[in-house]
C-alpha positions in Angstrom: -76.7 20.2 -2.1 -76.6 16.5 -2.3 -73.6 14.9 -3.9 -75.3 11.6 -4.4 -79.1 11.0 -5.0 -80.7 7.7 -6.0 -83.6 5.4 -5.5 -83.3 1.8 -4.5 -83.1 0.9 -8.2 -80.3 3.4 -8.9 -79.9 6.9 -10.3 -81.5 8.6 -13.2 -80.3 11.7 -15.2 -82.7 14.5 -15.5 -82.7 18.1 -16.6 -85.2 20.9 -17.3 -86.8 19.1 -20.2 -86.9 15.7 -18.5 -90.2 14.5 -17.0 -89.6 13.5 -13.4 -89.8 9.8 -12.8 -91.9 9.5 -9.6 -90.1 6.3 -8.5 -86.9 8.4 -7.8 -86.1 11.2 -5.5 -85.4 14.6 -7.1 -84.1 18.1 -6.3 -86.7 20.8 -6.4 -87.8 24.1 -4.8 -90.9 26.0 -3.9 -91.6 29.1 -6.1 -89.6 30.7 -8.8 -85.8 30.8 -9.2 -84.2 33.6 -7.2 -81.0 34.9 -5.7 -82.2 35.2 -2.1 -84.1 33.1 0.4 -83.3 29.7 -1.2 -85.5 26.7 -0.3 -84.2 23.8 -2.4 -84.9 20.3 -1.1 -85.0 16.7 -2.0 -88.5 15.5 -2.9 -90.0 12.0 -3.1 -87.6 10.0 -1.0 -89.2 6.5 -1.0 -88.1 3.3 0.7 -84.4 2.7 -0.2 -83.7 6.2 -1.5 -80.3 7.5 -0.6 -79.0 11.1 -0.3 -75.3 11.6 0.2 -73.5 14.7 1.3 -69.7 15.4 1.5 -67.6 16.2 3.7 -68.0 17.1 7.3 -65.6 17.4 10.3 -67.3 15.3 12.9 -65.2 16.4 15.8 -67.3 16.2 19.0 -70.5 15.4 17.1 -73.0 13.5 19.1 -76.4 14.5 17.8 -77.9 14.6 14.3 -81.2 16.3 13.3 -83.1 16.2 10.0 -85.9 18.5 8.8 -88.4 16.6 6.7 -92.1 16.6 5.7 -94.4 14.1 4.0 -96.5 11.0 4.4 -93.6 8.8 5.3 -93.4 6.5 8.4 -90.1 4.8 9.0 -86.6 5.9 9.6 -83.6 7.6 8.1 -80.5 5.5 8.5 -77.3 7.5 8.5 -73.9 6.0 7.4 -70.5 7.3 6.3 -70.5 5.2 3.1 -73.3 4.1 0.7 -75.1 1.2 2.3 -72.5 1.2 5.1 -72.7 0.5 8.8 -75.3 2.7 10.5 -74.0 5.5 12.7 -77.5 6.9 13.5 -81.1 5.9 13.0 -83.7 8.7 13.0 -87.3 7.6 13.4 -89.8 9.4 11.1 -93.6 9.9 11.5 -96.1 11.3 9.0 -96.3 15.1 9.1 -97.9 17.8 7.0 -95.5 20.6 7.9 -91.7 20.5 8.0 -90.6 18.9 11.3 -87.2 18.3 12.9 -86.4 14.8 14.1 -83.3 14.2 16.3 -81.2 11.1 17.3 -77.8 10.4 18.8 -75.0 9.7 16.3 -72.1 7.4 17.1 -69.3 8.5 14.8 -65.5 8.9 15.2 -63.9 12.3 15.0 -62.6 13.1 11.6 -63.9 14.1 8.2 -66.7 12.0 6.8 -69.4 11.9 4.2 -73.0 11.3 5.4 -75.5 9.1 3.5 -79.1 9.2 4.5 -81.2 6.1 3.5 -84.9 6.2 4.0 -86.5 3.0 5.1 -90.3 2.9 5.4 -93.7 3.5 3.8 -94.9 6.6 2.0 -92.5 9.3 1.0 -90.6 12.2 2.6 -89.2 15.5 1.5 -85.7 16.1 2.9 -85.0 19.8 3.7 -81.9 19.9 5.8 -79.8 18.3 8.5 -77.9 19.7 11.6 -74.9 18.3 13.4 -74.3 19.1 17.0 
């Protein structure tokens, strides 16, 4: 689950009764709530949207992959702080189905947060990431 989630204009608060503001990314899932086979994801990442996740031991990590879908064309920039120096850049192309994109990551060993900033046109749905 994302620890930080915001658009380029900042974050909004929402709950069950809140109508989703389509200018911001938001957490959602396919289907009804259930205890097994979860499939939550971040929807509607537009240019400048940031999703942050904490904390990961980056020992011997050299590759990062993301699973996304959507109309977006651009890149996911990965950093260890919000709007920080890029440690990886993952090119993204438009896709109808979930697709995995991979890039090298240059990050020091140690425990770090990861922030994914989408830069591009259209929007993407962010499903997961993998560190190798």
